[in-house]
C-alpha positions in Angstrom: -0.3 -0.5 0.0 3.4 2.2 0.7 4.0 1.6 -2.1 1.4 2.3 -4.2 0.7 5.8 -2.7 4.8 6.4 -3.0 4.0 6.1 -6.7 1.1 8.2 -7.1 2.8 10.5 -5.8 5.3 10.4 -8.3 3.2 9.8 -10.7 0.6 13.2 -9.6 4.2 14.8 -9.3 5.3 14.0 -12.5 2.2 15.3 -14.9 1.5 18.9 -12.6 5.2 19.3 -14.0 4.7 18.8 -17.6 1.2 20.9 -17.3 4.1 23.8 -16.6 5.9 22.5 -19.1 3.1 22.6 -21.4 2.1 26.0 -20.6 4.9 28.2 -21.3 5.4 31.4 -18.7 3.7 34.7 -20.7 5.5 38.1 -20.0 2.8 41.1 -21.2 4.2 45.0 -20.9 2.6 48.3 -21.9 4.1 52.1 -21.5 2.8 55.6 -22.1 3.5 58.3 -22.1 1.0 60.9 -20.7 1.6 64.7 -20.0 1.2 65.8 -16.2 4.2 65.4 -13.6 4.1 61.2 -11.7 3.3 62.8 -9.0 -0.3 63.5 -10.6 -0.6 60.2 -12.3 0.1 58.1 -9.2 -2.7 60.2 -7.4 -5.5 59.5 -9.4 -3.9 55.6 -10.3 -2.2 54.8 -6.9 -5.6 53.5 -5.3 -5.8 49.4 -5.8 -10.0 49.5 -5.1 -10.5 52.5 -7.5 -9.4 50.6 -11.1 -13.2 51.9 -12.0 -12.2 55.3 -11.7 -9.7 55.3 -14.9 -10.1 51.8 -16.1 -12.6 51.4 -18.7 -13.8 48.2 -18.9 -13.9 48.0 -15.1 -17.4 48.8 -13.6 -17.1 48.4 -9.4 -14.1 47.7 -7.6 -14.3 46.8 -3.9 -11.6 45.4 -0.9 -13.5 42.4 0.3 -10.8 41.6 2.9 -8.2 43.8 4.4 -7.4 47.7 4.1 -7.0 49.3 0.8 -2.7 49.8 -0.2 -1.5 47.3 2.8 0.0 44.1 1.6 -2.8 41.6 1.9 -5.8 43.6 0.3 -7.6 41.3 -2.0 -9.8 43.3 -4.3 -12.9 42.1 -6.6 -13.5 43.5 -10.1 -17.0 44.2 -11.7 -16.8 44.6 -15.1 -19.2 46.2 -17.7 -20.2 43.1 -18.8 -20.6 40.8 -15.5 -18.0 38.9 -15.2 -15.7 39.4 -12.3 -11.8 39.1 -10.9 -10.1 39.0 -7.6 -7.2 40.4 -7.0 -5.1 40.3 -3.9 -2.3 42.6 -3.7 0.9 41.5 -3.3 3.7 44.6 -2.6 3.3 48.4 -2.2 5.5 51.0 -2.2 3.7 54.0 -2.8 7.4 56.8 -2.6 8.3 54.2 -5.8 5.3 54.7 -6.8 4.0 50.9 -7.7 2.5 48.3 -6.6 2.1 44.6 -7.7 -0.6 42.2 -6.9 -1.4 38.3 -7.9 -5.1 37.2 -9.9 -7.0 34.8 -7.1 -9.3 34.0 -9.5 -11.5 36.1 -12.3 -12.8 35.5 -16.2 -9.3 35.9 -18.4 -8.0 33.7 -20.2 -5.0 33.2 -17.7 -2.8 31.5 -14.7 -0.5 32.0 -12.6 -1.1 35.9 -13.5 0.8 38.5 -11.5 1.4 41.6 -12.4 3.8 45.7 -11.3 1.2 48.2 -12.4 4.5 51.6 -11.7 4.3 55.4 -13.3 7.6 57.0 -13.9 9.1 61.0 -14.3 10.2 60.8 -17.9 10.9 64.1 -18.1 9.1 68.1 -17.8 5.7 68.0 -17.0 6.0 63.9 -18.0 5.5 60.4 -16.4 5.8 57.0 -17.7 3.4 54.5 -17.1 4.3 50.5 -17.4 1.6 47.8 -17.0 3.6 44.4 -17.3 1.9 40.7 -15.5 4.5 37.0 -16.0 1.2 34.1 -16.1 0.8 30.7 -17.7 -2.7 30.5 -19.8 -5.3 29.2 -18.4 -5.7 25.9 -20.3 -2.7 24.1 -19.0 -2.7 21.1 -21.0 -0.1 20.2 -23.4 -3.5 21.2 -26.1 -4.9 24.0 -25.0 -8.7 24.1 -26.0 -9.4 26.2 -29.2 -10.1 30.1 -27.6 -7.7 29.2 -24.4 -4.2 29.4 -26.3 -1.3 31.7 -25.4 -2.5 33.3 -27.9 -5.1 34.4 -26.4 -4.3 34.7 -23.5 -1.6 37.6 -24.3 -4.3 39.3 -26.3 -6.9 39.7 -23.7 -4.1 41.2 -21.1 -2.2 42.8 -23.7 -6.1 44.6 -24.3 -6.6 44.6 -20.8 -3.3 47.2 -20.2 -3.8 48.7 -23.1 -7.2 50.3 -22.7 -6.4 51.2 -19.4 -3.2 53.1 -20.5 -4.7 54.2 -22.7 -8.5 55.7 -20.7 -6.1 56.6 -17.7 -3.9 59.8 -19.7 -7.0 60.8 -20.9 -8.9 61.2 -17.5 -5.0 62.6 -16.4 -4.5 64.7 -19.0 -8.2 65.8 -19.1 -8.0 66.8 -16.1 -5.5 69.0 -16.2 -7.9 70.9 -19.3 
């Protein structure tokens, strides 16, 4: 019986490793230059519970565990189409104008997702915002279902980032006028 348990454990470990190998680590990074100081851009985007104030796909953003901007906080995003995404804050650096978070569960076609959002000065009166993520596709099998492949995951995350950054630029620059 003990030998059977050891064999099952070994087989399970090999199967899990094979799935991880079948789904490579993916990366997406998008950046934008905004005509405003880094401090002003950071003030508009920094709150972990306020993504809905500048990302057009997010209808509602609420902290469901922990405290806003504190490591360990969990936010629940409700999308415009009714889908939801639960995310956990992993790091928050106010003076450094960045935070890092992970998706706990959600409708996006990704797994093992972590992301960093960073604002940096980019010259007088300008800021560069970079949003980047590391993840795997949601279907980590060797032969993912249609619409659950690497290209779908990369396209979805790239679209989320670009849509958010483009609208953040409009929000911040529009407020300056």
